[in-house]
VMD Tcl script that builds the backbone (N, CA, C; Angstrom):
set m [mol new atoms 204]
animate dup $m
set s [atomselect $m all]
$s set {name element resname resid chain x y z} {
  {N N MET 1 A 86.356 4.930 150.685}
  {CA C MET 1 A 87.182 5.643 149.726}
  {C C MET 1 A 86.700 7.082 149.651}
  {N N ASN 2 A 87.574 8.013 149.946}
  {CA C ASN 2 A 87.249 9.434 149.891}
  {C C ASN 2 A 87.822 10.060 148.637}
  {N N ILE 3 A 87.002 10.802 147.957}
  {CA C ILE 3 A 87.443 11.534 146.767}
  {C C ILE 3 A 87.327 13.014 147.074}
  {N N SER 4 A 88.411 13.710 146.905}
  {CA C SER 4 A 88.435 15.149 147.178}
  {C C SER 4 A 88.675 15.900 145.878}
  {N N LEU 5 A 87.778 16.806 145.560}
  {CA C LEU 5 A 87.908 17.607 144.349}
  {C C LEU 5 A 88.239 19.048 144.738}
  {N N ASP 6 A 89.419 19.479 144.382}
  {CA C ASP 6 A 89.839 20.853 144.648}
  {C C ASP 6 A 90.115 21.546 143.321}
  {N N LEU 7 A 89.779 22.816 143.273}
  {CA C LEU 7 A 90.052 23.604 142.077}
  {C C LEU 7 A 91.537 23.970 142.018}
  {N N ILE 8 A 92.076 23.988 140.829}
  {CA C ILE 8 A 93.449 24.438 140.631}
  {C C ILE 8 A 93.434 25.961 140.699}
  {N N GLN 9 A 94.236 26.535 141.581}
  {CA C GLN 9 A 94.275 27.981 141.745}
  {C C GLN 9 A 95.342 28.629 140.865}
  {N N ASP 10 A 96.503 27.989 140.772}
  {CA C ASP 10 A 97.627 28.505 139.987}
  {C C ASP 10 A 98.254 27.376 139.190}
  {N N LYS 11 A 98.725 27.726 138.008}
  {CA C LYS 11 A 99.396 26.747 137.154}
  {C C LYS 11 A 100.414 27.502 136.312}
  {N N VAL 12 A 101.647 27.014 136.279}
  {CA C VAL 12 A 102.697 27.632 135.477}
  {C C VAL 12 A 103.156 26.616 134.439}
  {N N GLU 13 A 103.191 27.049 133.182}
  {CA C GLU 13 A 103.599 26.154 132.101}
  {C C GLU 13 A 104.702 26.804 131.277}
  {N N CYS 14 A 105.623 25.971 130.801}
  {CA C CYS 14 A 106.751 26.438 129.988}
  {C C CYS 14 A 106.582 25.925 128.559}
  {N N PHE 15 A 106.953 26.765 127.613}
  {CA C PHE 15 A 106.840 26.436 126.195}
  {C C PHE 15 A 108.139 26.796 125.505}
  {N N GLU 16 A 108.462 26.064 124.433}
  {CA C GLU 16 A 109.647 26.379 123.637}
  {C C GLU 16 A 109.393 26.018 122.185}
  {N N ALA 17 A 110.063 26.770 121.289}
  {CA C ALA 17 A 109.884 26.521 119.855}
  {C C ALA 17 A 111.042 27.152 119.090}
  {N N ALA 18 A 111.195 26.717 117.847}
  {CA C ALA 18 A 112.253 27.239 116.988}
  {C C ALA 18 A 111.850 28.542 116.304}
  {N N ASP 19 A 110.539 28.841 116.274}
  {CA C ASP 19 A 110.099 30.106 115.683}
  {C C ASP 19 A 108.943 30.671 116.491}
  {N N LEU 20 A 108.738 31.958 116.347}
  {CA C LEU 20 A 107.744 32.671 117.147}
  {C C LEU 20 A 106.313 32.229 116.843}
  {N N ALA 21 A 106.011 31.935 115.598}
  {CA C ALA 21 A 104.656 31.517 115.219}
  {C C ALA 21 A 104.281 30.191 115.887}
  {N N THR 22 A 105.216 29.257 115.937}
  {CA C THR 22 A 104.961 27.967 116.579}
  {C C THR 22 A 104.776 28.139 118.078}
  {N N LEU 23 A 105.580 28.990 118.680}
  {CA C LEU 23 A 105.456 29.259 120.108}
  {C C LEU 23 A 104.083 29.848 120.430}
  {N N GLU 24 A 103.655 30.806 119.621}
  {CA C GLU 24 A 102.345 31.429 119.828}
  {C C GLU 24 A 101.224 30.403 119.679}
  {N N LYS 25 A 101.342 29.509 118.704}
  {CA C LYS 25 A 100.333 28.474 118.480}
  {C C LYS 25 A 100.243 27.540 119.684}
  {N N LYS 26 A 101.390 27.132 120.223}
  {CA C LYS 26 A 101.409 26.251 121.390}
  {C C LYS 26 A 100.743 26.912 122.593}
  {N N ILE 27 A 101.055 28.178 122.817}
  {CA C ILE 27 A 100.482 28.904 123.952}
  {C C ILE 27 A 98.976 29.049 123.785}
  {N N ASN 28 A 98.521 29.416 122.586}
  {CA C ASN 28 A 97.083 29.585 122.335}
  {C C ASN 28 A 96.310 28.287 122.519}
  {N N GLU 29 A 96.899 27.165 122.097}
  {CA C GLU 29 A 96.249 25.868 122.287}
  {C C GLU 29 A 96.081 25.562 123.778}
  {N N GLN 30 A 97.117 25.846 124.565}
  {CA C GLN 30 A 97.048 25.562 125.990}
  {C C GLN 30 A 96.089 26.508 126.708}
  {N N ILE 31 A 95.981 27.737 126.236}
  {CA C ILE 31 A 95.007 28.668 126.807}
  {C C ILE 31 A 93.602 28.092 126.652}
  {N N GLU 32 A 93.297 27.556 125.483}
  {CA C GLU 32 A 91.982 26.959 125.250}
  {C C GLU 32 A 91.744 25.755 126.165}
  {N N HIS 33 A 92.766 24.921 126.370}
  {CA C HIS 33 A 92.630 23.753 127.250}
  {C C HIS 33 A 92.395 24.194 128.691}
  {N N ASN 34 A 93.093 25.238 129.117}
  {CA C ASN 34 A 92.985 25.684 130.502}
  {C C ASN 34 A 91.678 26.424 130.784}
  {N N LYS 35 A 91.017 26.900 129.744}
  {CA C LYS 35 A 89.702 27.512 129.941}
  {C C LYS 35 A 88.725 26.486 130.512}
  {N N ALA 36 A 88.879 25.230 130.125}
  {CA C ALA 36 A 88.016 24.169 130.644}
  {C C ALA 36 A 88.247 23.961 132.140}
  {N N LEU 37 A 89.432 24.301 132.622}
  {CA C LEU 37 A 89.761 24.198 134.046}
  {C C LEU 37 A 89.465 25.494 134.793}
  {N N LEU 38 A 88.813 26.437 134.092}
  {CA C LEU 38 A 88.475 27.757 134.639}
  {C C LEU 38 A 89.717 28.554 135.023}
  {N N LEU 39 A 90.754 28.433 134.208}
  {CA C LEU 39 A 91.981 29.189 134.410}
  {C C LEU 39 A 92.129 30.224 133.306}
  {N N GLU 40 A 92.685 31.382 133.665}
  {CA C GLU 40 A 92.951 32.418 132.679}
  {C C GLU 40 A 94.397 32.877 132.825}
  {N N VAL 41 A 94.923 33.512 131.784}
  {CA C VAL 41 A 96.313 33.962 131.789}
  {C C VAL 41 A 96.470 35.120 132.765}
  {N N HIS 42 A 97.440 34.981 133.645}
  {CA C HIS 42 A 97.751 36.038 134.604}
  {C C HIS 42 A 99.000 36.807 134.171}
  {N N HIS 43 A 100.012 36.086 133.683}
  {CA C HIS 43 A 101.279 36.731 133.305}
  {C C HIS 43 A 102.000 35.860 132.275}
  {N N VAL 44 A 102.684 36.522 131.340}
  {CA C VAL 44 A 103.496 35.833 130.342}
  {C C VAL 44 A 104.888 36.437 130.357}
  {N N SER 45 A 105.896 35.571 130.377}
  {CA C SER 45 A 107.290 36.003 130.301}
  {C C SER 45 A 107.925 35.245 129.140}
  {N N HIS 46 A 108.682 35.935 128.295}
  {CA C HIS 46 A 109.271 35.245 127.144}
  {C C HIS 46 A 110.716 35.678 126.937}
  {N N GLN 47 A 111.478 34.818 126.271}
  {CA C GLN 47 A 112.879 35.084 125.982}
  {C C GLN 47 A 113.230 34.530 124.617}
  {N N MET 48 A 114.288 35.104 124.042}
  {CA C MET 48 A 114.834 34.599 122.791}
  {C C MET 48 A 116.337 34.404 122.985}
  {N N HIS 49 A 116.844 33.290 122.509}
  {CA C HIS 49 A 118.263 32.989 122.600}
  {C C HIS 49 A 118.803 32.763 121.190}
  {N N VAL 50 A 119.962 33.327 120.905}
  {CA C VAL 50 A 120.616 33.109 119.612}
  {C C VAL 50 A 121.858 32.269 119.874}
  {N N SER 51 A 121.928 31.102 119.230}
  {CA C SER 51 A 123.072 30.209 119.420}
  {C C SER 51 A 124.287 30.733 118.672}
  {N N ALA 52 A 125.403 30.079 118.879}
  {CA C ALA 52 A 126.669 30.491 118.254}
  {C C ALA 52 A 126.590 30.457 116.726}
  {N N ASN 53 A 125.767 29.567 116.176}
  {CA C ASN 53 A 125.646 29.481 114.713}
  {C C ASN 53 A 124.537 30.380 114.165}
  {N N GLY 54 A 123.945 31.223 115.021}
  {CA C GLY 54 A 122.931 32.175 114.573}
  {C C GLY 54 A 121.505 31.676 114.606}
  {N N GLN 55 A 121.292 30.469 115.073}
  {CA C GLN 55 A 119.948 29.908 115.133}
  {C C GLN 55 A 119.207 30.487 116.344}
  {N N ARG 56 A 117.954 30.896 116.136}
  {CA C ARG 56 A 117.151 31.477 117.203}
  {C C ARG 56 A 116.329 30.400 117.909}
  {N N PHE 57 A 116.121 30.614 119.200}
  {CA C PHE 57 A 115.351 29.696 120.030}
  {C C PHE 57 A 114.450 30.536 120.932}
  {N N TYR 58 A 113.151 30.276 120.904}
  {CA C TYR 58 A 112.184 31.061 121.660}
  {C C TYR 58 A 111.606 30.220 122.799}
  {N N SER 59 A 111.400 30.868 123.947}
  {CA C SER 59 A 110.772 30.190 125.075}
  {C C SER 59 A 109.847 31.166 125.786}
  {N N ALA 60 A 108.867 30.596 126.499}
  {CA C ALA 60 A 107.916 31.420 127.243}
  {C C ALA 60 A 107.444 30.654 128.465}
  {N N VAL 61 A 107.134 31.414 129.512}
  {CA C VAL 61 A 106.537 30.877 130.735}
  {C C VAL 61 A 105.207 31.596 130.914}
  {N N VAL 62 A 104.142 30.826 131.046}
  {CA C VAL 62 A 102.804 31.406 131.191}
  {C C VAL 62 A 102.246 31.004 132.559}
  {N N HIS 63 A 101.812 32.004 133.317}
  {CA C HIS 63 A 101.221 31.785 134.625}
  {C C HIS 63 A 99.702 31.907 134.479}
  {N N PHE 64 A 99.017 30.810 134.780}
  {CA C PHE 64 A 97.559 30.783 134.740}
  {C C PHE 64 A 97.023 30.875 136.161}
  {N N LYS 65 A 95.916 31.621 136.337}
  {CA C LYS 65 A 95.264 31.728 137.644}
  {C C LYS 65 A 93.778 31.434 137.484}
  {N N ALA 66 A 93.185 31.022 138.584}
  {CA C ALA 66 A 91.748 30.728 138.580}
  {C C ALA 66 A 90.953 32.000 138.333}
  {N N LYS 67 A 89.877 31.858 137.556}
  {CA C LYS 67 A 88.986 32.991 137.303}
  {C C LYS 67 A 88.263 33.332 138.586}
  {N N LYS 68 A 88.061 34.613 138.799}
  {CA C LYS 68 A 87.349 35.050 140.015}
  {C C LYS 68 A 85.935 35.436 139.690}
}
mol reanalyze $m
mol bondsrecalc $m
mol representation Tube
mol addrep $m
């Protein structure tokens, strides 16, 4: 039985929430989890959508890369 351990070089995660504070909390929690994998934030992209009834919806994509 062979076990191969490779480091994760890149990881992209998507987040969504009904308000900006919740979205930020979700992202910050995942940043802390990914620190254990030796990953750091490389890029963040975010968007806001307003539905027909005026309700806001926030989303973000965070690209994590291995620390050098």
